[in-house]
N, C-alpha and C positions, 0 to 999 in steps of 0.2 A: 683435273683433266688437263692434259697437255694439248696444245694446239699450235698450229703454224700461223704466224702473223706476217702477212704480206702487205707491203705498202707500195702503192703506185703514186709517184709524185708527178704533179702537173703544175706548171707555172702559168698563172693567168695574169697577164700584164694589161692594165687598164690605161687608157689615154686620158688626156685632159687634166682636170684637177683631182681626179680620183687617185688614191694611193695604190701601190702594187699590192696584189693579193696572191696567195698561194692556195691551191686546192690539194688536199691530201685525201686519197681514197684507197681502199683496199678490200680484201676479203679475208675473213677469219674462217679457217678450216680445222677440223679435228686432226690431230697428228696420226691417229691410228687408222681411221676409216675415211678421212677426207670429207666428212659431213660438215655442213655449215654450222658455225657457232652463232646461235640466235640470241639476241638481247645482250650481248657483251657491251660493257661501257668502255669506250675508247676516249682517252683524254690526252691532249697535247699541252704541255706547260712550257712557257717561255723560259729558256735557260738564263736569260738576262734578268727577268723579273718574275720570280716564281709565284707571285700573287695573280698573274694573268694566265688564264687557261681557257681552252676551247675543247668542246667534246661533242660526241654523238653516240648512238647505239647502233649495233649491227642489226640488219633487217633479217627477214626469214630466210634469205639466201646467203647470209653471212657478210653481205656488203655494207660498207660505211663510207661516208664522205664528210670531211670537215674543211671549212674555208677559214684560212688564217688571214689576218690583216696585212701581213708583209712576210717576205722571205726572212729566214733567220735560223737560229739554233733552237730546237724544241726537244723536250724530253717526252717520251710516250709512255703511257700507262694503260694497260688493258686489264680489265677486271671482268671475270665471267665464272661460270660454274664449271 
């Protein structure tokens, strides 16, 4: 099944001794009928160190959110039916 992958990037800057974080969120929709893609696995892998990855699953409305430890270059992988 083909689907549309939309990412909305938001930067969350923390003060004090905490490190910068970035929040990546989006919605997965079917390409033909725009219906939500439920339960798709979304992974972001550090381009610098590919042993480090973060991920989540899309919910019943196709939405997902992933918090990363810092801004940087990431590869995205989406797996679904």
